[in-house]
NUKELUM-82243 format. One record per atom (N, C-alpha, C): residue in one letter; x, y negated, z negated. Coordinates in pm, whole numbers, padded with zeros to 5 digits, always signed. Atoms other than C-alpha are relative to their C-alpha. Layout:
// NUKELUM-82243
AXYZ
...
//
This chain:
// NUKELUM-82243
M+00132-00042-00049
M-01032+09096-02289
M-00108-00090-00058
P+00105+00090+00050
P-01339+08869-02316
P-00087+00063-00107
K+00093-00044+00104
K-01559+08894-02622
K-00135-00067+00023
Y+00134+00052-00021
Y-01937+08850-02605
Y-00083+00018-00127
K+00097-00012+00107
K-02196+08777-02871
K-00131+00047+00063
V+00109-00069-00071
V-02473+09016-02767
V-00127+00003-00086
K+00131-00021+00062
K-02843+09017-02850
K-00070+00114+00073
A+00070-00114-00060
A-03035+09341-02791
A-00104+00048-00100
Y+00096-00057+00093
Y-03318+09540-02939
Y-00001+00151+00013
T-00002-00145+00006
T-03350+09903-03044
T-00129+00058+00057
E+00121-00067-00047
E-03607+10161-02934
E-00119-00034-00089
E+00108+00032+00092
E-03806+10066-03244
E-00043-00146+00011
G+00035+00140-00018
G-03811+09701-03135
G+00071-00095-00094
N-00074+00086+00092
N-03564+09568-03395
N+00109-00076+00073
L-00102+00085-00063
L-03338+09279-03293
L+00137+00032-00059
V-00137-00031+00042
V-02964+09355-03306
V+00093-00103+00062
E-00104+00090-00050
E-02671+09111-03275
E+00136+00061-00029
D-00131-00062+00015
D-02314+09227-03222
D+00100-00071+00088
V-00109+00053-00083
V-01977+09116-03084
V+00068+00117+00068
I-00054-00112-00078
I-01853+09342-02804
I+00103-00053+00099
E-00100+00033-00100
E-01539+09330-02591
E-00029+00077+00129
A+00023-00064-00129
A-01577+09405-02220
A+00076-00078+00108
P-00076+00069-00106
P-01371+09328-01907
P-00087-00088+00089
S+00090+00079-00083
S-01679+09191-01724
S-00140+00006-00058
F+00139+00005+00048
F-02044+09107-01777
F-00072+00131+00031
N+00066-00126-00037
N-02155+09422-01594
N+00043+00114-00094
D-00047-00101+00094
D-01934+09640-01816
D-00063-00019-00138
L+00063+00028+00128
L-02082+09465-02118
L-00141+00057-00005
V+00137-00052-00006
V-02438+09550-02011
V+00001+00153-00009
E-00010-00146+00002
E-02331+09911-01955
E+00034+00051-00140
K-00035-00041+00137
K-02173+09933-02302
K-00120-00009-00092
V+00120+00016+00083
V-02492+09802-02460
V-00098+00114+00024
R+00092-00109-00034
R-02698+10061-02274
R+00050+00134-00054
E-00056-00125+00052
E-02459+10340-02381
E-00028+00017-00149
K+00032-00005+00142
K-02535+10248-02741
K-00148+00024-00026
G+00143-00023+00015
G-02904+10311-02676
G-00079-00125-00030
L+00066+00127+00024
L-02992+09942-02693
L-00051-00059+00130
H+00055+00071-00115
H-03197+09723-02460
H+00057-00142+00002
F-00070+00128-00010
F-02997+09422-02344
F-00098-00116+00014
I+00080+00123-00014
I-03149+09072-02393
I+00085-00109+00065
N-00093+00096-00058
N-02866+08825-02337
N+00133+00004-00075
A-00132+00002+00061
A-02503+08753-02421
A+00068-00133+00030
D-00079+00122-00017
D-02282+08448-02472
D+00147+00035-00018
E-00143-00027+00010
E-01911+08467-02405
E+00061-00086-00110
I-00072+00072+00106
I-01695+08370-02704
I+00129-00051+00060
V-00116+00060-00066
V-01444+08127-02558
V+00102-00039-00105
E-00108+00032+00093
E-01114+08112-02745
E+00060-00135+00037
A-00062+00130-00026
A-00962+07766-02783
A+00141+00020+00053
A-00132-00012-00060
A-00658+07732-02558
A+00031-00125+00079
P-00035+00125-00067
P-00466+07442-02409
P+00022+00015+00149
Q-00031-00020-00141
Q-00414+07599-02070
Q-00106-00060+00089
K+00092+00068-00091
K-00572+07403-01785
K-00094+00099+00067
E+00083-00097-00072
E-00695+07714-01610
E-00112+00051-00089
E+00102-00050+00092
E-00877+07835-01922
E-00106-00106-00025
K+00097+00108+00018
K-01038+07494-01971
K-00092-00009+00120
K+00082+00003-00121
K-01154+07503-01614
K-00103+00111-00002
E+00092-00114+00006
E-01307+07847-01669
E-00111-00025-00101
E+00100+00030+00102
E-01481+07726-01985
E-00106-00094+00054
R+00098+00091-00061
R-01643+07439-01795
R-00089+00076+00096
K+00074-00077-00101
K-01746+07682-01527
K-00107+00086-00063
K+00093-00089+00067
K-01918+07906-01780
K-00108-00072-00079
G+00111+00070+00065
G-02138+07631-01913
G+00040-00119-00082
G-00042+00117+00074
G-01929+07355-02063
G-00052-00127+00067
F+00049+00129-00051
F-01991+06986-02004
F+00064-00031+00135
T-00048+00038-00132
T-01962+06877-01642
T-00059-00135+00035
L+00049+00136-00019
L-01983+06505-01583
L-00055-00023+00139
F+00039+00030-00137
F-02002+06497-01204
F-00056+00121+00072
G+00049-00120-00067
G-02130+06850-01135
G-00138+00040-00045
R+00134-00031+00050
R-02481+06824-01269
R-00086+00057+00112
V+00092-00061-00094
V-02733+07047-01098
V-00139-00055-00025
G+00130+00064+00016
G-03056+06856-01041
G-00115+00086+00047
D+00120-00073-00039
D-03412+06965-00976
D-00007+00021+00151
R+00004-00015-00147
R-03381+06901-00601
R+00102+00103+00048
D-00099-00104-00034
D-03067+07119-00589
D-00060+00139-00020
I+00063-00130+00029
I-03257+07406-00752
I-00110+00028+00102
S+00107-00015-00098
S-03551+07346-00518
S+00056+00044+00136
L-00063-00035-00127
L-03323+07363-00213
L+00052+00143-00002
F-00052-00136+00013
F-03156+07681-00339
F-00114+00103+00012
C+00113-00095-00001
C-03490+07857-00402
C-00067+00006+00137
R+00066+00003-00132
R-03636+07745-00068
R+00083+00076+00103
Q-00085-00068-00099
Q-03338+07864+00137
Q+00008+00150-00025
L-00009-00143+00032
L-03303+08194-00047
L-00133+00070+00026
G+00131-00060-00024
G-03678+08259-00034
G-00029+00017+00148
A+00022-00009-00144
A-03690+08186+00339
A+00080+00116+00061
M-00084-00109-00053
M-03401+08429+00408
M-00052+00137-00042
V+00055-00129+00046
V-03550+08706+00194
V-00126+00032+00076
N+00124-00019-00076
N-03884+08656+00371
N+00029+00043+00144
A-00038-00034-00138
A-03704+08686+00706
A+00066+00136+00010
G-00057-00134-00002
G-03558+09023+00606
G+00149+00006-00019
V-00144+00001+00025
V-03202+08916+00529
V+00027+00066-00135
G-00035-00065+00126
G-03035+09129+00260
G+00033-00102-00106
I-00013+00096+00109
I-03020+08965-00081
I+00144-00045-00018
I-00141+00036+00019
I-02639+08975-00104
I+00045-00094+00112
E-00037+00084-00113
E-02590+08834+00244
E-00067-00137-00010
A+00073+00127+00014
A-02857+08570+00178
A+00066-00089-00105
L-00066+00077+00106
L-02685+08462-00146
L+00133-00058+00049
E-00129+00048-00052
E-02348+08435+00029
E-00019-00116+00097
I+00027+00108-00096
I-02496+08221+00306
I-00043-00127-00072
V+00049+00115+00077
V-02678+07996+00060
V+00115-00066-00077
A-00114+00054+00075
A-02360+07958-00147
A+00086-00091+00088
E-00080+00080-00092
E-02178+07823+00159
E-00070-00130+00039
Q+00076+00116-00048
Q-02458+07579+00243
Q-00037-00099-00110
M+00041+00088+00109
M-02522+07431-00104
M+00090-00124-00006
P-00082+00122+00010
P-02408+07065-00115
P+00055-00023-00140
N-00047+00014+00138
N-02374+07081-00496
N+00105+00106-00027
K-00113-00094+00016
K-02034+07237-00568
K-00022+00096-00116
R+00020-00086+00117
R-02125+07367-00913
R-00103+00109+00028
L+00103-00097-00035
L-02439+07535-00785
L+00054+00100+00102
S-00059-00089-00101
S-02248+07676-00488
S+00087+00107-00065
E-00086-00095+00069
E-01992+07837-00719
E-00083+00101-00080
A+00085-00089+00079
A-02266+07979-00942
A-00071+00102+00089
V+00067-00093-00093
V-02453+08130-00644
V+00099+00104+00051
A-00102-00096-00044
A-02128+08289-00522
A+00026+00105-00109
E-00016-00095+00111
E-02082+08445-00868
E-00117+00097-00008
V+00120-00084+00003
V-02439+08573-00861
V+00005+00104+00112
A-00013-00093-00113
A-02379+08728-00517
A+00096+00113-00033
K-00099-00101+00038
K-02072+08908-00652
K-00057+00098-00101
S+00060-00086+00103
S-02261+09039-00956
S-00105+00093+00060
V+00103-00082-00065
V-02551+09161-00740
V+00064+00110+00084
S-00070-00101-00082
S-02306+09340-00507
S+00057+00112-00087
E-00053-00101+00093
E-02174+09523-00817
E-00110+00080-00068
G+00111-00080+00052
G-02520+09654-00903
G-00090-00069-00100
T+00085+00074+00094
T-02666+09387-01131
T-00124-00053+00073
S+00119+00057-00062
S-03021+09274-01065
S+00017-00151+00016
L-00013+00143-00027
L-03066+08921-00932
L-00034-00083-00124
S+00040+00078+00118
S-03247+08796-01244
S+00106+00009-00110
E-00105-00014+00102
E-02976+08937-01476
E+00124-00079+00039
A-00117+00075-00048
A-02701+08786-01261
A-00022-00150-00018
M+00031+00142+00019
M-02874+08447-01270
M-00003-00036-00149
A+00004+00025+00144
A-02927+08479-01646
A+00140-00016-00057
S-00138+00015+00047
S-02549+08513-01689
S+00054-00140+00029
R-00036+00140-00026
R-02525+08160-01546
R-00119-00090-00036
A+00115+00078+00046
A-02807+08011-01751
A+00032-00147-00015
D-00038+00141+00004
D-02607+07688-01765
D-00033-00071+00130
V+00031+00056-00132
V-02696+07638-01397
V-00145+00028+00039
F+00134-00039-00043
F-03018+07830-01332
F-00100-00015-00114
P+00099+00022+00106
P-03323+07715-01534
P-00073+00129-00037
E+00070-00117+00052
E-03517+07961-01745
E-00122+00034+00084
L+00120-00025-00081
L-03827+07918-01531
L+00033+00078+00126
V-00040-00070-00123
V-03645+08028-01215
V+00035+00145-00030
I-00040-00137+00037
I-03497+08332-01392
I-00123+00084-00027
N+00125-00073+00028
N-03843+08433-01516
N-00076+00033+00128
L+00071-00024-00127
L-03999+08394-01171
L+00071+00105+00084
V-00076-00100-00077
V-03720+08594-01007
V-00020+00139-00060
A+00021-00130+00065
A-03761+08872-01266
A-00138+00057+00036
V+00135-00044-00038
V-04135+08888-01194
V-00004+00039+00147
G-00004-00030-00143
G-04068+08878-00818
G+00066+00133+00029
E-00067-00130-00018
E-03830+09173-00846
E-00091+00114-00043
E+00090-00107+00049
E-04085+09372-01046
E-00117+00024+00095
T+00117-00012-00085
T-04372+09302-00806
T+00034+00021+00148
G-00040-00012-00141
G-04170+09320-00483
G-00034-00123+00081
E+00033+00125-00069
E-04264+08960-00398
E+00101-00109-00036
L-00106+00093+00036
L-03929+08792-00455
L-00006-00127+00084
D+00004+00118-00087
D-03969+08562-00155
D-00107-00099-00046
R+00108+00088+00045
R-04302+08426-00280
R+00035-00066-00133
A-00040+00056+00130
A-04161+08380-00632
A+00100-00114+00020
L-00100+00103-00026
L-03867+08182-00495
L-00062-00124+00063
L+00065+00114-00064
L-04088+07965-00277
L-00088-00076-00100
R+00076+00067+00106
R-04314+07894-00576
R+00094-00085-00086
A-00097+00073+00080
A-04007+07793-00775
A+00048-00125+00074
S-00044+00114-00081
S-03894+07567-00489
S-00104-00112-00004
E+00108+00099+00002
E-04231+07394-00475
E-00010-00066-00137
Y+00009+00051+00137
Y-04235+07358-00854
Y+00107-00106-00026
Y-00109+00094+00030
Y-03894+07189-00875
Y-00003-00122+00091
E+00017+00116-00086
E-03970+06964-00580
E-00100-00097-00063
K+00101+00086+00064
K-04280+06835-00760
K+00051-00055-00133
L-00058+00048+00125
L-04093+06813-01089
L+00096-00116+00025
A-00092+00108-00037
A-03825+06602-00920
A-00078-00126+00039
M+00083+00114-00040
M-04099+06380-00776
M-00054-00073-00123
I+00052+00060+00123
I-04251+06322-01122
I+00110-00080-00070
K-00111+00069+00067
K-03912+06234-01271
K+00041-00125+00077
S-00035+00114-00083
S-03840+06004-00978
S-00098-00115-00023
K+00101+00103+00025
K-04167+05819-01041
K+00025-00068-00135
I-00027+00055+00132
I-04080+05776-01409
I+00121-00093+00006
K-00121+00082-00011
K-03735+05643-01321
K-00029-00131+00073
S+00031+00121-00076
S-03878+05399-01068
S-00079-00099-00085
A+00079+00088+00087
A-04118+05265-01331
A+00087-00068-00104
S-00086+00056+00104
S-03839+05209-01584
S+00120-00075+00056
F-00120+00062-00055
F-03556+05105-01350
F-00019-00149+00023
Y+00021+00140-00037
Y-03709+04778-01231
Y+00004-00093-00121
P-00007+00092+00116
P-03777+04619-01573
P+00136+00000-00068
I-00132-00005+00064
I-03445+04741-01713
I+00100-00082+00081
F-00091+00073-00087
F-03258+04601-01412
F-00020-00152-00015
V+00030+00144+00011
V-03434+04262-01435
V+00043-00053-00136
L-00038+00044+00133
L-03378+04240-01811
L+00151-00010-00015
V-00147+00005+00006
V-03008+04320-01774
V+00052-00124+00073
I-00041+00118-00077
I-02967+04055-01502
I-00036-00128-00074
A+00043+00119+00074
A-03165+03803-01708
A+00091-00024-00120
T-00089+00013+00116
T-02948+03874-02013
T+00136-00055+00042
V-00129+00048-00051
V-02631+03821-01808
V-00008-00148+00036
I+00016+00140-00041
I-02764+03493-01663
I-00011-00092-00122
V+00020+00084+00119
V-02879+03355-02000
V+00130-00009-00080
T-00128+00001+00073
T-02551+03459-02166
T+00102-00091+00071
G-00090+00086-00076
G-02356+03289-01885
G-00031-00148-00019
I+00040+00140+00021
I-02556+02967-01926
I+00041-00047-00139
L-00033+00038+00138
L-02509+02967-02304
L+00151-00010-00022
Y-00145-00007+00024
Y-02138+03054-02286
Y+00079-00104+00080
F-00079+00087-00087
F-02021+02837-01995
F-00064-00138+00024
L+00064+00124-00041
L-02280+02571-01907
L-00034-00091-00119
V+00043+00080+00115
V-02415+02455-02244
V+00116-00074-00066
P-00112+00075+00062
P-02071+02370-02393
P+00040-00124+00079
T-00033+00117-00082
T-02006+02136-02099
T-00094-00116-00030
F+00098+00104+00034
F-02327+01945-02168
F+00020-00049-00143
A-00020+00037+00140
A-02250+01950-02540
A+00113-00102-00013
Q-00112+00095+00003
Q-01917+01774-02480
Q-00042-00138+00052
I+00047+00128-00056
I-02085+01509-02265
I-00086-00073-00101
Y+00089+00064+00096
Y-02354+01443-02525
Y+00076-00046-00124
A-00079+00037+00118
A-02097+01438-02808
A+00076-00130+00024
S-00075+00122-00031
S-01897+01168-02629
S-00091-00123+00004
M+00095+00112-00005
M-02211+00955-02597
M-00046-00042-00139
G+00047+00031+00134
G-02301+00975-02963
G-00150+00002-00007
G+00145+00003+00017
G-02651+00951-03102
G-00055+00136-00038
A+00065-00124+00042
A-02893+01212-03231
A-00062+00070+00120
L+00055-00079-00110
L-02988+01492-02994
L-00139+00049-00036
P+00132-00060+00026
P-03344+01623-02955
P+00016+00138-00065
L-00009-00126+00074
L-03413+01924-03177
L+00021+00120+00091
P-00022-00116-00087
P-03446+02177-02887
P+00144+00005+00055
T-00136+00003-00052
T-03112+02061-02745
T+00100+00038-00108
Q-00091-00031+00110
Q-02939+02080-03084
Q-00004+00150-00033
I+00013-00144+00026
I-03075+02432-03143
I+00074+00080+00108
L-00066-00070-00111
L-02952+02541-02798
L+00151-00008-00013
I-00146+00016+00016
I-02604+02399-02864
I+00051+00084-00117
N-00039-00083+00115
N-02592+02572-03204
N+00008+00148+00038
I-00001-00139-00046
I-02683+02904-03041
I+00122+00025+00089
S-00115-00014-00089
S-02417+02849-02774
S+00130+00008-00079
N-00121-00001+00082
N-02151+02771-03036
N+00015+00132-00077
A-00004-00127+00074
A-02245+03077-03241
A+00039+00115+00092
L-00032-00107-00096
L-02225+03296-02929
L+00148-00004+00037
R-00141+00013-00038
R-01883+03160-02829
R+00094+00042-00113
E-00085-00034+00114
E-01743+03206-03179
E-00006+00148-00036
N+00020-00140+00043
N-01880+03557-03224
N-00022+00096+00116
I+00027-00083-00118
I-01883+03699-02870
I+00055+00141-00014
L-00059-00134+00016
L-01648+03986-02961
L-00082+00085-00097
Y+00083-00072+00096
Y-01866+04078-03259
Y-00132+00045+00066
V+00125-00033-00070
V-02177+04070-03039
V+00021+00120+00092
I-00030-00112-00091
I-02017+04295-02777
I+00026+00128-00079
G-00029-00117+00083
G-01884+04527-03048
G-00126+00061-00059
F+00126-00051+00056
F-02228+04552-03209
F-00081+00075+00104
I+00076-00065-00107
I-02392+04636-02876
I+00060+00137+00033
V-00067-00126-00032
V-02131+04904-02800
V-00021+00103-00111
I+00014-00093+00113
I-02145+05058-03149
I-00144+00047-00013
F+00142-00038+00009
F-02525+05050-03155
F-00036+00101+00109
S+00030-00091-00112
S-02543+05219-02812
S+00057+00139-00027
I-00062-00129+00029
I-02298+05493-02915
I-00072+00071-00113
A+00069-00059+00116
A-02471+05547-03250
A-00137+00052+00040
F+00134-00042-00044
F-02814+05563-03087
F+00008+00127+00084
R-00012-00117-00087
R-02699+05810-02821
R+00042+00123-00079
T-00045-00114+00082
T-02519+06028-03078
T-00114+00053-00085
A+00113-00043+00083
A-02819+06033-03310
A-00108+00068+00084
Y+00103-00057-00087
Y-03051+06107-03019
Y+00038+00143+00042
K-00044-00133-00043
K-02840+06405-02912
K+00003+00100-00115
R-00028-00095+00109
R-02764+06555-03253
R-00110+00013-00103
S+00103-00002+00103
S-03062+06469-03471
S-00137+00029+00061
Y+00134-00035-00050
Y-03389+06647-03395
Y-00104-00099-00051
G+00097+00092+00058
G-03578+06419-03633
G+00001-00136+00067
F-00011+00130-00066
F-03444+06101-03470
F-00057+00008+00141
R+00049-00016-00138
R-03516+06233-03120
R-00152+00011+00002
R+00145-00013+00007
R-03868+06329-03222
R-00065-00135-00030
A+00054+00132+00033
A-03924+05984-03374
A-00002-00091+00122
V-00005+00079-00123
V-03816+05823-03047
V-00112+00042+00094
H+00105-00051-00089
H-04052+06047-02848
H-00139-00038-00051
A+00129+00040+00058
A-04337+05973-03089
A-00026-00149+00023
F+00013+00144-00024
F-04270+05599-03055
F-00038-00028+00146
I+00032+00017-00142
I-04278+05629-02675
I-00147+00031+00027
L+00141-00037-00020
L-04616+05803-02689
L-00095-00106-00055
R+00087+00103+00060
R-04754+05522-02908
R+00014-00136+00066
S-00024+00132-00060
S-04613+05236-02701
S-00105-00030+00107
P+00102+00038-00099
P-04858+05042-02481
P+00047+00031+00141
K-00024-00027-00142
K-04876+05144-02114
K+00100+00113+00022
F-00102-00103-00021
F-04552+05345-02123
F-00035+00129-00074
G+00046-00118+00071
G-04706+05580-02379
G-00097+00081+00084
D+00096-00067-00089
D-04987+05658-02136
D+00073+00071+00113
L-00079-00061-00107
L-04732+05724-01863
L+00075+00123-00051
A-00075-00113+00057
A-04524+05950-02092
A-00093+00120-00023
L+00095-00109+00025
L-04833+06153-02190
L-00042+00066+00131
K+00043-00056-00128
K-04951+06195-01830
K+00114+00076+00068
S-00115-00070-00055
S-04600+06291-01722
S+00018+00136-00067
A-00014-00127+00074
A-04580+06556-01996
A-00111+00098+00038
M+00111-00086-00038
M-04925+06690-01903
M+00017+00054+00143
A-00025-00045-00138
A-04826+06705-01534
A+00103+00112+00001
K-00104-00105+00007
K-04512+06905-01618
K-00057+00127-00064
F+00060-00114+00068
F-04708+07128-01857
F-00091+00077+00096
G+00094-00066-00091
G-04983+07198-01601
G+00069+00068+00115
R-00070-00058-00114
R-04744+07259-01313
R+00079+00125-00041
T-00077-00115+00049
T-04523+07493-01520
T-00092+00117-00029
M+00094-00106+00033
M-04819+07691-01652
M-00061+00059+00126
A+00062-00049-00124
A-04981+07714-01308
A+00097+00087+00078
T-00100-00075-00077
T-04658+07832-01142
T+00030+00135-00063
L-00037-00125+00068
L-04567+08092-01404
L-00118+00097-00009
F+00116-00088+00018
F-04917+08224-01470
F-00043+00061+00133
A+00038-00052-00132
A-04996+08257-01098
A+00100+00103+00051
S-00103-00095-00044
S-04669+08449-01054
S-00002+00130-00079
G+00011-00124+00077
G-04767+08710-01312
G+00069-00002-00134
V-00062+00011+00132
V-04580+08582-01618
V-00109-00008-00106
S+00101-00001+00105
S-04769+08642-01942
S-00026-00142-00050
I+00040+00132+00046
I-04955+08345-02089
I+00087-00046-00117
E-00085+00036+00112
E-04741+08358-02406
E+00136-00047+00047
R-00132+00038-00052
R-04416+08346-02211
R-00008-00131+00078
A+00019+00123-00077
A-04552+08075-01980
A-00008-00121-00093
L+00011+00109+00097
L-04641+07859-02282
L+00137-00033-00062
E-00134+00022+00057
E-04292+07907-02427
E+00086-00084+00093
V-00080+00074-00098
V-04128+07783-02106
V-00059-00140+00021
A+00066+00129-00025
A-04385+07504-02055
A+00033-00101-00109
G-00035+00090+00109
G-04307+07360-02396
G+00139-00060+00017
K-00138+00045-00017
K-03938+07334-02310
K+00014-00105+00109
V-00014+00093-00113
V-03993+07143-01986
V-00095-00120-00011
A+00096+00110+00014
A-04261+06905-02119
A+00069-00136-00007
G-00075+00124+00003
G-03993+06643-02183
G-00028-00088-00120
N+00032+00077+00120
N-04135+06525-02517
N-00014+00097-00117
L-00002-00094+00112
L-04073+06692-02854
L-00135+00009-00070
V+00131-00003+00064
V-04413+06594-02992
V-00093+00094+00077
I+00082-00090-00084
I-04585+06767-02698
I+00052+00142-00009
K-00059-00134+00011
K-04342+07060-02723
K-00047+00070-00127
E+00047-00059+00125
E-04437+07116-03087
E-00146+00044+00011
A+00141-00037-00020
A-04804+07117-02986
A-00011+00125+00084
V+00003-00118-00087
V-04738+07369-02707
V+00049+00123-00077
D-00050-00113+00081
D-04535+07587-02947
D-00107+00050-00096
Q+00108-00040+00089
Q-04827+07585-03189
Q-00108+00077+00076
V+00098-00071-00084
V-05064+07687-02909
V+00051+00140+00032
Q-00060-00130-00035
Q-04824+07966-02807
Q-00008+00098-00117
K+00005-00085+00119
K-04812+08096-03164
K-00141+00052-00024
E+00138-00042+00026
E-05191+08104-03200
E-00053+00091+00110
V+00041-00089-00109
V-05243+08259-02856
V+00058+00140-00020
T-00062-00129+00029
T-04999+08535-02953
T-00077+00075-00108
E+00078-00062+00108
E-05214+08595-03261
E-00141+00036+00044
G+00130-00043-00054
G-05520+08644-03038
G-00104-00109+00014
Q+00098+00107-00012
Q-05687+08303-03039
Q-00008-00050+00144
A+00018+00055-00134
A-05825+08137-02728
A+00093-00119+00020
M-00095+00106-00029
M-05586+07899-02559
M-00064-00138-00015
W+00064+00131+00003
W-05838+07615-02529
W-00026-00047-00143
S+00027+00040+00139
S-05931+07620-02899
S+00129-00036-00072
S-00129+00032+00060
S-05565+07622-02999
S+00048-00137+00046
M-00039+00130-00053
M-05500+07323-02773
M-00082-00111-00065
E+00088+00101+00060
E-05796+07139-02921
E+00042-00030-00144
K-00040+00018+00140
K-05668+07193-03278
K+00119-00094-00013
T-00120+00082+00010
T-05336+07021-03206
T-00031-00149+00009
G+00034+00140-00018
G-05507+06696-03106
G+00092-00075+00094
R-00097+00062-00090
R-05231+06630-02853
R-00038+00009+00147
F+00037-00020-00139
F-05402+06745-02536
F-00129-00077+00032
P+00123+00071-00039
P-05659+06527-02352
P-00119+00094+00009
K+00122-00082-00001
K-06018+06651-02368
K-00023+00064+00136
L+00018-00054-00134
L-06018+06700-01991
L+00075+00131+00016
I-00080-00123-00011
I-05738+06959-02011
I-00063+00111-00082
V+00062-00101+00086
V-05904+07139-02301
V-00125+00057+00066
A+00124-00045-00065
A-06236+07155-02115
A+00029+00088+00122
M-00030-00077-00120
M-06078+07282-01793
M+00062+00136-00034
V-00058-00128+00044
V-05873+07548-01974
V-00110+00091-00055
K+00111-00079+00053
K-06189+07659-02154
K-00080+00064+00113
V+00073-00054-00116
V-06373+07698-01822
V+00082+00109+00067
G-00086-00099-00065
G-06074+07882-01675
G+00005+00131-00075
E-00005-00123+00080
E-06057+08129-01964
E-00133+00074+00003
E+00132-00064+00003
E-06432+08192-01967
E-00039+00060+00134
T+00036-00049-00134
T-06456+08244-01590
T+00107+00091+00061
G-00108-00082-00055
G-06127+08431-01543
G+00075-00069+00113
R-00067+00075-00107
R-05995+08156-01314
R+00096-00103-00061
L-00089+00090+00070
L-05736+08008-01545
L+00111-00053+00092
D-00106+00044-00090
D-05469+07995-01272
D-00048-00117+00087
E+00055+00108-00082
E-05696+07776-01055
E-00017-00128-00081
M+00019+00117+00085
M-05781+07546-01344
M+00134-00066-00034
L-00133+00054+00031
L-05412+07506-01436
L+00057-00074+00121
D-00047+00068-00120
D-05329+07418-01077
D-00074-00132+00021
T+00079+00123-00011
T-05611+07162-01074
T+00049-00104-00099
I-00054+00091+00102
I-05478+07011-01398
I+00131-00061+00047
A-00131+00047-00047
A-05129+06988-01248
A-00016-00106+00108
R+00019+00095-00112
R-05249+06816-00929
R-00063-00130-00048
F+00067+00119+00052
F-05475+06578-01122
F+00099-00092-00071
Y-00092+00084+00077
Y-05202+06458-01358
Y+00120-00046+00083
E-00103+00050-00093
E-04943+06435-01080
E-00050-00125+00072
D+00061+00118-00063
D-05181+06195-00904
D-00012-00114-00102
E+00011+00101+00104
E-05237+06014-01236
E+00134-00069-00027
V-00133+00058+00018
V-04862+05965-01278
V+00028-00102+00110
D-00019+00092-00113
D-04849+05807-00930
D-00076-00131-00023
R+00082+00120+00020
R-05134+05568-01009
R+00048-00084-00119
T-00048+00073+00118
T-04998+05478-01352
T+00129-00075+00030
V-00126+00066-00036
V-04652+05401-01212
V-00026-00122+00087
E+00034+00114-00086
E-04799+05180-00941
E-00063-00114-00080
G+00062+00102+00083
G-05012+04999-01199
G+00101-00070-00090
L-00101+00058+00086
L-04714+04948-01430
L+00089-00098+00077
I-00086+00087-00082
I-04497+04805-01152
I-00074-00128+00037
T+00081+00117-00034
T-04781+04574-01045
T-00013-00095-00119
L+00014+00081+00121
L-04818+04454-01406
L+00134-00060-00043
I-00129+00043+00052
I-04447+04430-01491
I+00062-00111+00082
E-00065+00099-00087
E-04333+04226-01189
E-00036-00144-00038
P+00032+00139+00039
P-04530+03905-01268
P+00034-00030-00145
L-00030+00022+00142
L-04479+03953-01642
L+00147-00033-00021
L-00143+00028+00012
L-04100+03964-01607
L+00035-00136+00060
I-00026+00131-00061
I-04104+03663-01376
I-00039-00112-00096
V+00045+00101+00096
V-04303+03466-01635
V+00099-00010-00118
I-00091+00000+00115
I-04071+03573-01921
I+00135-00062+00038
L-00128+00052-00044
L-03753+03503-01725
L-00009-00150+00030
G+00019+00141-00031
G-03889+03171-01597
G-00013-00085-00125
T+00017+00074+00126
T-03989+03065-01949
T+00133-00020-00071
I-00129+00009+00070
I-03646+03143-02095
I+00094-00097+00071
V-00092+00086-00075
V-03440+02983-01819
V-00053-00143+00007
G+00060+00134-00005
G-03682+02692-01783
G+00013-00072-00133
G-00014+00061+00131
G-03676+02631-02158
G+00141-00048-00026
I-00141+00039+00016
I-03294+02624-02157
I+00030-00126+00079
L-00026+00116-00086
L-03283+02378-01868
L-00068-00126-00053
I+00071+00116+00056
I-03544+02151-02025
I+00073-00052-00123
A-00073+00040+00120
A-03353+02152-02355
A+00130-00072+00036
L-00125+00062-00042
L-03033+02065-02169
L-00021-00142+00055
Y+00020+00129-00069
Y-03181+01775-01974
Y-00085-00101-00081
M+00079+00094+00082
M-03396+01623-02250
M+00080-00124-00041
P-00076+00121+00037
P-03111+01393-02369
P+00022-00096+00117
I-00022+00086-00117
I-03063+01265-02013
I-00117-00097+00017
F+00116+00086-00012
F-03416+01129-02022
F+00007-00118-00099
K-00018+00106+00099
K-03306+00921-02323
K+00143-00051+00002
M-00140+00036-00014
M-02966+00829-02188
M+00029-00139-00057
G-00023+00136+00049
G-03004+00465-02277
G+00014-00004-00151
E-00007-00001+00146
E-03056+00549-02645
E+00129+00063-00050
L-00118-00073+00044
L-02753+00781-02656
L+00129-00079+00021
I-00123+00073-00032
I-02499+00543-02500
I+00015-00118-00098
K-00023+00109+00094
K-02350+00305-02763
K+00072-00115+00069
//
């Protein structure tokens, strides 16, 4: 029988953690309620086993899935289709079953089918989705919970769809800004390495057979080529080890990951893009959740998680803590020093006029447009810069190679 690590709270509001056995998630929730506790969440304790079927089930319940990643556009499509069906009067169970059949993402399709089964057994939609938190983002679960409470589930789902569509657009813009320079640099590195490894040695042999002293640039180039040929395995090994070490440290070390995010924020041009991207995500998340009826404290908690930068997340967490203690949101944001003055001013106006939802939406739209303009400006700047850098490197190599030819008469004995 499956075991679950359960979090719940008592009537007095005290947090309780316990390990409970139950044949299913629904039975688990019922057992918790029978104990007079209020269910929060539960994680299944997966026993280590070599059986293929059990490993498959573990992956299904939230383990690593290399090719089954659920993206923002997948979530957007799910919310849009389900919201449209609920708005049209289709029953929630039937709507979930239809959506499960139509989802192109297999992992999401399986998760929606599980949710449909749980709902048919009496579980609320938000609780059923929370049991598959490895697939459904926290923001969607919160919006669905609010939609169920207010009777506006269709509107909540459509808001979530719009949110994830815009979030996917922001991420796509960031990728497009970084893909081009990375691609060009990789190609340039391959070309330069090929010239040094294959072409330069040929010229070196020709010049060696002629005798005479080579020009300094040519001699330096030949020395670099010889060093590369003699140590190519060490170079490749260093690159591989460095990449693995960097990725491991980035995943496992909070301090290292924060240092990387802080460095990105301080870097020229890309730091501005990273800040505007984080502000766009923050504004859009806050606007979507707050307009849907989620409390400002809960909205700040979720917004910090989706900001995409740990430095900004820490600032949002600090704001959330001070707002919970009764301070104004705008003054808390100003204290952190991480939010642009424009955002602080607009939040202040929104709080003082009671139109915070409108101000948050304005902030989101403004910074989404800013991300577009910044990406276009970066691409416009990077293209000629990379051409100049690549041309200088390749041109310098070719000039160094052909300099001895200009003095061929001196080299031939």
